[in-house]
C-alpha positions in Angstrom: -99.8 65.8 -90.8 -99.8 69.6 -90.3 -97.2 71.7 -88.4 -98.1 73.6 -85.3 -97.8 77.4 -85.3 -94.2 78.5 -84.7 -92.8 75.1 -85.5 -90.1 75.5 -88.2 -88.2 73.1 -90.4 -85.4 71.7 -88.2 -83.1 71.5 -91.2 -83.1 75.2 -91.6 -80.4 76.6 -89.4 -80.2 80.3 -88.4 -77.4 82.0 -90.2 -74.7 83.3 -87.9 -73.9 87.0 -88.4 -70.3 88.2 -88.2 -69.8 91.4 -86.4 -66.8 93.6 -87.1 -64.8 95.0 -84.2 -66.0 98.6 -84.9 -69.6 97.6 -84.6 -69.1 95.6 -81.5 -67.3 98.6 -79.8 -70.1 100.9 -80.9 -72.7 98.7 -79.4 -70.8 98.4 -76.1 -70.1 102.1 -75.9 -73.8 102.8 -76.3 -74.4 100.8 -73.1 -71.6 102.3 -71.3 -73.0 105.8 -72.1 -76.2 104.8 -70.2 -78.5 103.6 -72.9 -80.7 100.6 -71.8 -79.1 97.3 -72.7 -82.5 95.8 -73.7 -83.0 98.6 -76.2 -79.5 98.2 -77.7 -80.0 94.5 -78.0 -83.3 94.8 -79.7 -82.0 97.4 -82.1 -79.0 95.2 -83.1 -80.9 91.9 -82.8 -78.5 90.4 -80.4 -79.1 88.7 -77.0 -78.3 90.4 -73.8 -75.9 87.5 -73.1 -74.1 88.4 -76.3 -73.9 92.0 -75.3 -72.4 91.1 -71.9 -69.8 88.8 -73.6 -68.7 91.6 -75.9 -68.6 94.0 -73.0 -66.4 91.6 -71.0 -64.0 91.2 -74.0 -64.0 94.9 -74.4 -63.1 95.6 -70.8 -60.5 92.8 -70.7 -58.7 94.2 -73.7 -58.9 97.9 -72.7 -55.4 97.9 -71.0 -53.8 97.0 -74.3 -54.9 100.3 -75.7 -52.5 102.0 -73.3 -49.8 99.3 -73.4 -46.5 100.2 -74.9 -45.5 96.6 -75.4 -48.5 95.2 -77.2 -48.3 92.0 -79.3 -47.6 93.9 -82.5 -44.7 95.8 -81.0 -43.2 92.6 -79.5 -43.5 90.9 -82.9 -41.8 93.8 -84.6 -38.9 93.7 -82.0 -38.5 89.9 -82.6 -38.4 90.5 -86.4 -36.0 93.4 -86.0 -33.6 91.2 -83.9 -33.8 88.4 -86.4 -33.0 90.8 -89.3 -30.1 92.3 -87.3 -28.7 88.8 -86.8 -29.0 88.0 -90.5 -27.3 91.3 -91.4 -24.5 90.5 -89.0 -24.0 87.0 -90.5 -23.9 88.4 -94.0 -21.5 91.1 -93.0 -19.1 88.6 -91.6 -19.4 86.4 -94.7 -18.8 89.4 -96.9 -15.7 90.3 -94.8 -14.4 86.7 -95.1 -14.9 86.7 -98.9 -13.2 90.1 -99.3 -10.2 88.9 -97.2 -10.0 85.7 -99.2 -10.1 87.4 -102.6 -7.4 90.0 -101.6 
């Protein structure tokens, strides 16, 4: 039995490509600067649906660029508070030990 033209082996799966954030942003910015989405998608071998998903993510996260209290900063504040608590506890313990030994 022969295969019809265009019929591939169903066991062969198309490999997923991973796109780094820089490339995604570059692709989206090209579209935002007025380049035709169809041309961008053809060049980068992505679907237009993929382009629009990336654009939506890009636009949703844009306010974080200008945010003073981003996730990273909040995490640093939590870690700082935790370390201050530990330093306070150790200082009290050291004070107790120095009073006990005197």
